[in-house]
N, C-alpha and C positions, 0 to 999 in steps of 0.2 A: 749392683747398680747404685750409683751415687745418689744420695738424698737430694731432693730439690732444694736449691738455695733459697733461704728465707729472705735474702736480699734481692731476689729477682724483681725486675721492673714490673709495675702493675700493667694490666691489659690496657690498651688504648681505649679511650672513651669515644665511642662512635655517636651516641645519641645523648642529648640532654632532655630526658623525658619530661622534666618539670616545665619545659617551655612548649610542650606539645599538647594538643587536644584532638580528640577523635570525634568526628561528626558523621552522621548517616544521612544520605540523600539518594537521589535517583540518577543513574547515569543517563547521558544524552549523546553517547558516541555512536549509537545506532538506534533502531526502532525497538530493541528488546526491552529497554527501560528496566534494566537490572538494578538491584539494590547495591549501593556501594558504601564503603567505610573509608572516609577520607581523613588522613592524619595531617593536621595543620600545624605549622610552626612559623611564627612571625608573619602571619597573613600570606604564607606560601604553602603550596601542597608539598608535603614530605613524601607521601606515597598514597596510592589508591588500591584498596582491596575489595573483594566481594563481601557482601553482607550475608553471613551464613544463615540468618533467620528469614531471608527474603523469599517470598513465594515464587518468584520468577527464576532466579539463578542459584539459590541455595548456597551462595558463597562463591560459585564459579564465576570467573571473570576472564574475558578474552583480551587479546592484545590491544584492541581498541580501548576497552575500559581502563586498562592499566595506563595507556598512553594519554589519557585525559590530562595528565600533567603537562604534556607538551602542547596540547591544544590551548591550555591556559597560558602557556609561555609564548604563543605564536606572535611573531612580529607583524602579522597581518591584521591584528586586532584594530578595529576602528577606535578612535580616541575622543572624537568630539563631533557634534553635528556639522554637516558640510552643505554648502550652497554652491551650485555651479556659478562660476563667475559670469558676469554679464558679457554677452557676445562670445563667450567660449563655446566651442563645439562639443556636443555630446561625444563621449568616448575618449576624450583627451585628458581626463582627470584634472581639469583646471577648476579647483575648488577653493573656496575660502571658508575658514572655520567660523561658525557663528554660535551664539548661545542657544540653549534649549528654549528659552522664552521666545527668542526670535523665530526659531524653527517652528515651534508649535503655533505661534501667531500666524506665520505665513500659511501653514497647512490649515489651520482652523478657518481662516478667512476664505481660503479657496473652497474648502469642503462645505462651508456654510452657504456659499453662493450656489453650489451644485445642488445641495439638499433643498434649497428654497425654490429651485427652478425645475430641474430634471434629475432626480437622484441616480438614474441609471447611467448618467455621464461619468460616474465614478465606477471604475473597474478595480476590484480589490481581490487579488489572488495570492494565496500563500503556498509555500513549498512544503518541506518536510517538517512543518511545525506540529506540535503535539497539544494544541489548545484550540482545536477547530470549533469546539462548543462556544468558546469566547469570541473568536473572530466571526463565526457565523451569526451569533447573537448581535454583535456590533453591526454587521452588515444589514441584518434585518431591521435593527433600530434606525440605522441611517436611511433605509428605504431603497437600497439598490438590490436589484436581482442579479447583478453582475459580481457574484462572489463564488469562489470554489477553492478547494485545496488541491494538493498534488495528486489525489487519487485518480483523476482522469488521465494522467500520463504515467501512472504507476500500476495500479491493480484493481481498477473498478470492475473489470470483467470477473475477477475473483469474487469480489464482494457481491456484485449484482447476481452473478451466476448462482451463488448459494442462497442469497436472500429471496430470490424469485423462485427457488426450488424447495428448500427445506428449512428456511428461517434462520440459518446460520451458514457459515462458509469455512473455507480454509483461511489462511492469513491470520488475523488476530481474533477471529470469531470462534475458533475451535482448535482442538488438539487431539492427537491420538491418545488413547488410554494406555500410556506407556507402561504402566504397571501390569497390565493384563494382556496386551495384544501379542499375538503369536506370528503375525504376518503383516509386515509394513511395506507399503508401496509409496514411493516418493516420486512426484512428477514435476519436472521443470523447476527445481529449487536450487538456487545458487547458494554457495557456502556461507554467504554473509547473513542470510535470512534467519532470524531467531537463533543466532548461532549458539548461545549458551544453552537455552532450553532444549534445542534439538540435539546438541551434543550429549546432554544429560540423558535425554530420551533414548538415543541410539545405544548408549552404554547400557541402559536398563534392558533394552530389547535384546541385545547380544548376551548379556549376563543371564537372561531368562531363556536363552536358546531359540529366540524367534528368528524369522528370516527377514532380511532387508533387501528389497528389490528397488533399484534406482533407474528411473526412466529419464534420460537426459542426453542430448547430443554430445555433451562434454563430460569426461570422467575426471573431475577434480573434487576436492573437499569431501562432502558427504558421499558422493558417488564412489569415491576411491575406497571407502570402507564397506561398501555394499556387498552382500553375498552374490548378487547378480546385477550386472549393469546392462541396461538395454539402450544401445546407442541409436536413438530414434532420429529421423529427419525432422528438423524444426517445422512447427506448424501442422503436424499430422497427428497430434496426440488424440484428437477426437476419433479419428478412424481406428486407432489402436484400442481405445476404450470401448467403442461401439462394436468392434469385432469381438472383444471379450464378452460383451453382452450377447452377441450372436451365439457364441459357444455356450453360455449359460442357458439361454433359451432352448437351444437344440437339445441340451442334456437335462432340461427341466430342473436346473439347479438355481432356484430362486426361492425367496422366502414368501410363500403364499400368504400366510397369516399376517405377516408384517405389512404386505401390500394392501390387503383387504382392510385391516384395522386402522392403518395410520396414513394412508396415501389416497389420492384420488384415482387410483388405478381402476376401481369398479365404477366410477362415475360414467354415465352415458353421454356420448357426444353425438351431436347432430351430424348426419352424413348426407348433405345435399349440395354437392359441388356446383359452383356457379350461381348459387342462390344466397340471398341474405340469410344470415344465421348459420351458415355452414360452419362446422368446426367449433361451434359454441356448445357449452355443456347444457344438457337438457335439464330444465328446472320447472318446479311447480309454481303455482300462483304466488306463493310466498317467497319465491326466489331460491328455494332450497334445491340443491343438486339431486338428481334422481339416479337410482340404480335399479337393476332387475333382481327381484327376490326369487331365489331358486325354489323355495318352499311354497310361497304364495303365487308364484308364476305371475307376478304383476310388478308394475312400477312402484317404487317406494322411495321415501325420503332417505337419501344415502347417509344422512348424519345420524339416523336412529340406531339404537344398539340391538333391538330385538328383531333383526333382519338377517337373512343369509344372502348377501349380495354375490352376484356372479362376477368372477374376475374376467372370464371370457364369455362374451355374449353379443349377438347381433340380431336385430329385429326391427320392428316398426311400432310406432305409437298408435293409439286408437285413431288418430287423424291420418295415419299413413306415412308419417315422417320416419325415414330410415335412421336408426341410431345404432351405435356400437360402443362397447366399453373402451375407456382409455387404454386399457391393457391390450385389448384386441388390436388397436391401431399400432401400439408400440411393438407388439410381437410381429405383426405383418411387416412393419418397417425394417426391423433389425434382423429378421430371419431371411431377408432378401440376400441374394448372393453378393450384392454390392458390399456387404459388411462381412463376408466370409474371410477367414484368416488368409486364404490364398490371395484374395484381392487386396486385403489390407497390407500384405507383404509388399505388393507392388507400390503402394502409396507410402508406407512408413519405413520400408527397408528392414523391418523386423521379420524374421522367418516365421512362416505360418505355424510350424510345430511349436515354436516358442510361445506364440500368442495363445494357442490352445492350452498348452501346459500351464501357463501362468493363470489363465482363467480357472482351470480345473483345480489348481493348487489352492486358490482362494476359496473356491466352493467347498473343497474338502475341509479346510480349516474352519470355515463358517458353519458347516452343517454336520461334520463328523467330529469336530473338536469343540463343540459348543460349550460355553462355560455358564455358570449361574452364580448370582450373588444372592444369598438367602436373606433377603430383607423384605418385609411386608410393605406394599405400597398400594395406592388407590389411583385408578385411572380417571380420566376426565368425566366418565359417565358414572362414577361411583362404584365400579367393579373392583373388588379386592383381589390382590395377587400376592402370593407367598414368596415370590422371588423375581429378580430381574434376569432375563435370558440374554446372554451375550454372544455375539458373533465376533471372535477375536481377530478380525481383519481391519486394518486401519490404513489411512492414506493421508498424505499431505501434498499440497501443490502450491505453486507460487508464480512468479513473474514469467518464467519460461512458458507457462500456459497462458497467462493473462495478456501478455504484451503482443498479441497477434490480432489481426482483424477478424479471426474466427474464434477468438478467445472466449466470448460469452457462451457460445454453444459448446465449446470444448469443456469449459468448467461444468456446465450442466451434464455433459456426457460422463464426466468423472463421478459426479454425484449420483447419476443413475446407476452406475456400477455399484456404488456403495449401498444405494437404496434397495436394489434387487437382492443384494446379499444380506440385507437387514442389519447393516452395521452402523446406522445413524443413532448416535446418543445412547448406545448400549454398552454394557461392559465389554472391554476389549476392542471397541470400535472407535469411531470418530466422535468425540464429545464436544458439546457446545460449551461456551464460556459466557458467564453472565456479563451483560444483560441479555444475552441470546440464549435460546432461540426467540425470534420475533414471529408475529403472524405474517403471512406471505401475501404480498411483500409488506414491510412495515407501513403503517397507515399515514405516513407523512407525504403530502403532495407539494410539489414545488410552487413557490409564489409566482403569480402571473403578471401582476401589475405593480407599477410604482406611482406614487403621488407625492408632490412636494411636502416636506416636513411631516411625513407620515411613515411610521414603521410598516413593514410588510405584514400582510395578513397571515402568512405562514413562512417557514424558512425558505431560503433561496434554493435549497436542494431537497429532493424528495424522490418518491417512487411512483411514477405514473402507472396506471392500470388500463388506460384507454386513451384514444386520441383527444378526448375532452380535457385531459390533464396536461396537454402540451402547452409550452410557453410561446405561443404564436399569436399574431394579430388576425384580424378578420380575413385578411387575404392569404393567410397561411405562412407569412414571413416570420422569421425568428425575432424574438424580443431581446434575447440575451446576446451580448457581444461575442461570446464563444459559440453561439448557435446550439447550445445544449437544449435538450427538450424540444427540439424542432424536428422536422421531417429528416434532417441530416442524421440525427441520432436520438430517437425518441425517448429512450430509457437511460439517458446519460446521468446516472445517479450521483456522480462526483464532478460533473461539469467537464469542460474540454479545455483545460488550461493551455495545451499546446497550440490552440488556435487563436488565443487572445491577441497576441501581438500582430499576427498577420491580418486578422479581421479589423483590428483597430487602425492599423496602417492604411488599409484599403478604405476605411470608413464603411465597412459592410458588416452589419446592416445599417450602421450609423456612425458618426464620429463621437468619440468620447472626449472628455476634458482631462481627466486625471487617471493615470494608471498607478496603483499603489500595490507594492509587492513586498512580501516578507519571506525571507529564507528561500528565495527562488532564484537560481542563477540562470535566468532566462536569456542571457546573451552567450551562453557557453554550453556546459554539459547538460543542462536541463531543458534544452530545446532541440527540436529538429531543424535541419537546414541552417545550421549555426551561422555561416558566413552571411547569408541573406538576411537573417533576423537581426544581426548586428547593424546592417545597413538600414533596415526598417526603423530601428530604434532611433537612429540619428537623422533620418530622412525628413526633408522639408517640402512644403508645397510651393506653388508658384509665387506666393506672397512672402516666402522666406520664413513661414511659421512651421514649426514641427508638426508633422502629421499626427503624432501623439503629443498633445500640447505640454503635458506636465507629468513627470515620472518621479515617484517617491519610492525609495528603497530603504527597508530596514534590514540590517544584517549586522552580525558581530565582527565580520572579517572583510578584508578588501578583496572580495571576489570579483570576477570579471564584470558582472552586471552593475556593480557600484559605479563604474565609470560612465554609465549611461543615465545616471540619475540627475535630476535637477535639485533634489533635496535628499540628503542621506541622514537617516536617524539611526545612530549606532546602538546596537543591542548589547546586552551583557552576555557573558558565557553562562553555561548551565550551572556553574558553581557559584555564581554571583547573584542569583535571583530566586524569588519565590515563584512557584509554578505548580500546577495541578495536572495529574494524569487521571482524568475524571471518568466516572461512570456515565456521565452524559456524553462522553466523547469516545475515547479509545482506551479503556481501562486496562489494567494488568491482570485481570481475572485469570484464574486457573479453572480447570473443569469442575472441581469440587468446592471452589471457594470464590466468592465475589470479592475482588480486591481493587483498590485504587491506591494512589501514592502522591507524594508531593516532592518538590524540590524546594530547598530553602538556601538562603545565602550563607554558604560556609566561608566565603571570602568576601572582602570588601574591594570593590573595583578601584583600580589605580588610574582610572580614566574618567572623562566626563560622559558617561554612558548611562542609559536607562533601559530597564527591561521593556520589551515591546508590550508585555502584559500591562504594565503601569501606564504606558503611553496610550494604549487602547482605552483604559478607564478614564484617563485624563481627557482625551479627545471626546469621549462620549459625554462627559460632564460639560465640557466647553460648548458642545453642540446641543446640549440639553435634550438628550435622548430620554424618552419617558421612563425607561427601565432604570436609568441612572440618576435621575433628578426628581426632586419633589415638585409639587404643583407651583411653588413659588420660584422654581429655578435653582434652588440650592441643591448641592450634591447629596445624594443618598448615601454615598460611600466615600470615606476619606482617602482610600487607596485600594490597590488590587487585593491586598490581604483582607481588608474589610469587606470588599465586594464578594470574595469567595465565601466568607463566613455568612453573610447576611442575604445574598441573592437567593431567591427560591424560584425555580422553574414552575413548581406547583407547591402547594402547602407542604412543608416538611421535606421537600426534595431540592437539594442544592448540588453544587459542583463536587463536594466531598461527601461520601456516604458514611464515614466513620465518626464516632463520638459526637453524635448530634444530640439535641435536647439541651435545655438550660443547664442540666447537670452533667452533660456529656455521656450519659449512659444509654442513649438510644443509638441504634445502628440502622443504616439503610434509609430510614425515614425518621424525621424528628425536627423540632424547632432548631433555629440557629444556636450554636454554642460559641460564646465569645472566646473560649479557650481552645478552639478546635485545632488551630495550627500547632499549639504547644503539645496537644495530645498526639498528633502525628509525629512530631519531632521526637517526643519521648519514646514512641514505639518504633523508632528506626525509620521514620519517613514513609511508612506504608500502613494500610488497613487491610485486614483479612477477615472475612466472615465465612466460616466453614458451613457449607450446606449440610443439613441433617442427612443421614444415609439414605432415607427413603425419598429424598428429593434429587438424588444425584444422577439418575438415568431416566430415559424416556420422558424428558422434560416437555416435549411437544404434546404429551398426553398425560402428564403426571398432575393429578388434581391439586395436590398440596403445593407443588412448585408453581403451577399456573396461577393459583390464588395468591401466592406470595408475590409473584412477578407483577401482578396487577396492583397489589397493595403498595409496593415500593416504586411503582411507576415505570417498570421495565416494559410492560405491555398494557395496552388499553383495555383488555378484557381477559377473563380467565377461560375463554373458549379453547377447545382443542385447536392446535396448530396442525392443519392437514397438509402433509407433504404433497407438493404439486409436481407429479410426473408430467402430466399434460398441462401446458400453460395456456389458459384461456386469454390471458393478457396478450401474449404474442399473437394469438389468432385474431384478436380484435384489430390489431394493427395490420395484420395481413389482409383482413377483409377490407380495411380502408384503402389499401393499395390496390385491391381488386375492384374498387368502386362499389362494394357491397355493404357499406356501413351507414347506419343512420346517425351521422355525426360528421366531424371534420374529416376531410379526405384530401390527400395531396393533389396538386394540379400538374406538377412537373413529372415528366415521364421517368426521369432517373429516380426520383423518390418512390414512385409507384413500384418500379422494378425492384428496388432495394427491399421494400416491405414484402412484396410477394416472394422474393427469393430467400431472404435471410430470416424472416420472422416465422420460422417453422415452430409450431407448438411443441415439437419433440426435437431434441438436438440432432444435428447431422454434421458430417464433415464437408467442408468446402475449401477449395484452394484459396489461400490468402489473397486479398484483393489486389495488392501490388503485383504479385506473382501472376495474376490473371492478365495483366496489362503489359508485361514486358516479354522480351524474347529470352526464354530461359536457357536456350542454347548459347546465346551470347553472354548471359549472366548466370553461370551454372552453380555458383556457390551460395549457400545460405550464410549470412553473416550476422552473428549475435554477439552480445556482450554480457558480462556479469561482473558483480563486485567480488573482490577477494574477501575472505573471512576477516582479514585484519584491517580492512579499510571500508569506509562507508561514504559514498558520494565524494564530492570534492573536499569535504571538511577534513578528511584524514590524509589525503595525499599532500597536504601542506605540513604534516606532522613530522617533526624532526626525527622521532624514533621510528615511526611507521615507514617513512621514506627510505630508511636503511634496509627495509625488506624489499620494497619495490619503488623505484623512482622512474622507471620507464616501463611502458606496456608494449609487449610484442603482439603481433597478429599470429595466433597459434593455428597451425595447419596440420592435417593428417600427414604423417611422415611418408607413407607409401605414395600418397597422392602427390606430395611435393616433389619427391624423387622422380616420379613419372613425368612431371612437368619440367624437370631440370632446375628446380628452385632449391637453392642451398640453404642450410640452416644459418640463421642470422644474416642473410642477405637482405637487401632493400628491394622492395617491390612496389608497384602501383596497384592500388585497389580501386576499382571504378564501378559506379552504379549508374543508373539512368540519370541521377541527379548531380553527380560530381565525382571527383577522384581525390585520393590522398596517397601520400608515399609513407610507407611504414616498414618496419623491420620484422622479418618473418622468424618464427621459431617453430621447428617441426616437433611433433609429439605423436604418441600412439593413441592416447585416449580421447579421440574425437571422431565423430562420424565423418566418413570420407568426403562428403560433399558439403561440409560445414567448416567455416573458419570463425574464430572468436577472439575476443580480447577482454582485458580488464577495463571496466568502465571508469571514467572520470579521473584517470591518472594524468592525462594530457592537460596542460595549462597554457594560458596565454602568457607570454614572456612578461615577467614583472609582477604578475598577479600573486596574491596570497602571501606576500612578503618574501617570496623566493627570489633568488638572484636571477637576473635576466638570462643567464646561460645555463640555468638549471636543466637537468636532464628531462624533467617533466615537460618543458616547453620545446627543447631542441630535439628530443627523441620520442617523447610521448605524443599521443595523437588521440583524436576523437573520431569515432565512427559517425558521430552526428552530422558531419559535413556531407555524408553520403545519403542521408535520409531526408526526404521531403515531407512536410506536413500535409501536402496534397498528393493525390494519386497521379500517376502519369496521365496527361490529358488525352482525351479522345476527341476527334474532330466533331464539332457541333454539339458537344456535351458540356454541361455546367461543370465548374470546378467541384471536386468531391474530396472531402477530407480523408487523409490516410489513417483511418480509424476503424474500429469495429462498428459496423453499420447499426448495431442495436444500442450499444452503450457509449459510443464515442471514445473508447479506450484507444490511446495512441498506439499505433502498430509498429513499435520500435523493432520488433524481431522479424518482420516480414521482408527485411532487406535481402536483396540478391545482388551479387557482385561478380566481376571477372577480375582475375589477378594475372599480372605479367611482370617480368623482372624490370627493374630500373636500369638505366644505362650505367656502365661501370664508372664508379667515382661519384655517382649521385647518391648522397647519403643525407640523413637528417629527415625529420618529419616535414611533411608539406600538406596543407598550406601553413604559412607562417604569417603572423600579424605583428603590427608595430608593438614595441615594448610598452607596457603600461607604466605611466609615471607614478612615482610614489605619492601617496596622499600627503597633505600638509603635516609636518612634524612627525612623519613616520620614523620609527626608531629601529635600530638593530639591537636586539636584546643581548644582555651580557652573557647569556648562556651559550651563544654561538661563538666559539673560540677557535682561534687558529692553532693548528698543531701540524708542524711539518708541511705547511702550505695547504693543508686540507681543512675543509669545514668539518667540525665535529659537533654532533648534536648532543651536547653534554649539559646536564642539569644538576644543580645541587643547591640546597637551601643555606648551606654555610660552607666554610673552608673544608675542603676534602682532607680526610685523614690519610697520611702517608703510611701505607701498610708495609712498605719494603723493610725498613729497619725493625720495627716491632715484631713483624712476623719472623724475621731471622732470629731475634732474641728468643721468641717462643719456641722455635724449632730446636735451638741449641740448649735450652734449659735442661738441666739434669745430666748433661754430658760433660760437665766440667769436673 
């Protein structure tokens, strides 16, 4: 072989590393909040990688995270504040560019007048933001009760279902113990949710030989790699879970000791139907719950440790009042044939034998393959234990469960299954993540009253425990514009964002002055009844004035809602701002570590934009909120960064938990540290506090953990957190509906019936509310949507790289069902609900429940939005299911309008939709309905990375001139052959 020529050409130089720098921050391409490593060159992103040291993703990064480059390059980025031109119509994109000074002067003047007169005339609602602690504080200081974030139309059922049952929940409140679990059951989780952490977890599970069962009408993403897929009918998951409980009870496969020690299962409940006090827990004069002691044969304080409480018992008090244990009520309810596997099969479409087998498999793993962690710990009562006992069965659930009008009770049903198996916060089970678990429910009550120039006495959102906590007037009418915390939805812990525009348009319960929204595309994919909502936003009264007088939108991109704004305040991207993912809000904690993180500006904006965080602090200072200004009116904080460092919710407790104290050596609690931001940046933009081994499990009853959680402000007391199987809160509301309550009670018959029917203190299955009101033979198909793993909301379907994966959504249908109906693959069909109809393209597949159709969410765009060309596939072929969904239930003659929501929490019931499907006429193609093309915003630009190649658009991006590989590569391959 010839020697390599010494005169061979040098390898081409691909990178000039001397011009590059690497910065660490937090991703914002979805809700995972992964750690990222961003390589910067000349104020441009060279590439984005995962941060291997980060507690959330450990270096793993999905397509979304990598494609953050193209989000930064989006032609849809807003460039300057915009004011709707005088006499221009809303929705027409007739704007003039203005300065930030003018924009903030306009808004300050308007907000000042509202605050001085009637603060609730400001309605402030935010979408998928990750700074709700700040926006909530801002609203409280302004004095408006009309604030909430996206949770009411996303997953409040999930949050409330867990927080009213066990003090934490699925979603971002807890995780499976991936390292130890042997049996994992996933309910209603689309493939975008927590995509990197769940992918990492499933890999661990399979490596360790565990079983993965997926319960979902659709088999994509996570479900596709499950060991067993259960293709359930949408909206019937509670029946499946409760039927599994039926099997466990029949076979006496439940954790007796766990139920007695850690839950209210032994608590005695009054059994006097038709009388006041029925269904409430029996208490002594000090208000302590009572149990029946088997040794003393007497009533005893159920919270004491030197007792032997009966789990099953029924009898009478000395006064003759019939009582029975919570567990007795539970067993009687779920042992009924209504919840037998044979009956559940009729409801869920899941074979009875499979239901029974799955339940007994979980019981076998929990009780025959129990694990232990040999670590000494002390329980709440001071009792020493030499180990943690683990039941290695875990679960996770998400929006497929939550987004139904029976979602709250369904979530509770899933938690009951976990509780009976003893898998809550134990090794191998479902673990809480700091600052959870909380006492049940958390002790925050929603603010009820507004007064001029006065902050609220409590936050706008909270957790009612009785009718007295409702936000209603003396006549029982709602005080909030969304009607949250009223008889419409008494326990609406995240508000009811999907009702805001409709109620404001109607002036029900009153007219507002200004609607301010951040990151909420409420004229398009983030709203029900899209076509009608668009009309409402632009509608005027008889005097020619808009029914919603003034609309303020803050967004980073030209989304569909921007066109309906009177004032547009352009936000930065996540790579251009400072931001906190706070322990006061929605932190990035892991089960064994309290964690939070920051974002910092790794790029300098090339537009006249400002972070909404900075704008909030600026407005708060201008309006002289007490928390933001000194007594003489001067600012307390010079900017957002200074605010984060120095603001204290309580002494030593601020937005960031790491590197506190003057010297930066205190964690979780301590004085403000002037160098706190620098400490986070130096550590890779995150903080991680590892819990000691003896605090990692049984945290609802772990003395050391409970004392620490009180010390650092996560909980108000160090008392045991008693898991609530039986919900006295729900029973109080039910008594109000029955007219048997000493306090506020509803007067409208519809409200009474909703309380009586749905506020059962034990979870039960009921048919979703819309389905109860329509002809299910006429509308035989369930219709649901989910987000793909590589896209998140409408943010990513504008992304030049991600669009190459999917630029059109199909309606997916069971292949056998489609062929039976004569519907061909990729044919165009009409999909019709009680509320409207759309034309879409069908795709046939095997992995979907036969009576279910589904699509990817938020792919469809209004023509011209998001910087896309007017004829982009997203607008011409893509579609929204939202046009078919109403924010109100189908009306009944003589009945009041009722929101299409869970009657308990107000969760928007996106997935209750039922439709019929029939072929379009031959030649009728393209999505329908179509809307006028959105005009470009002033000075909109087409970025130089979108280049023409053979007549096609190519989503190409480079920070410098591309290296031509063709010739050098040829040289390399021929070296040594001369």
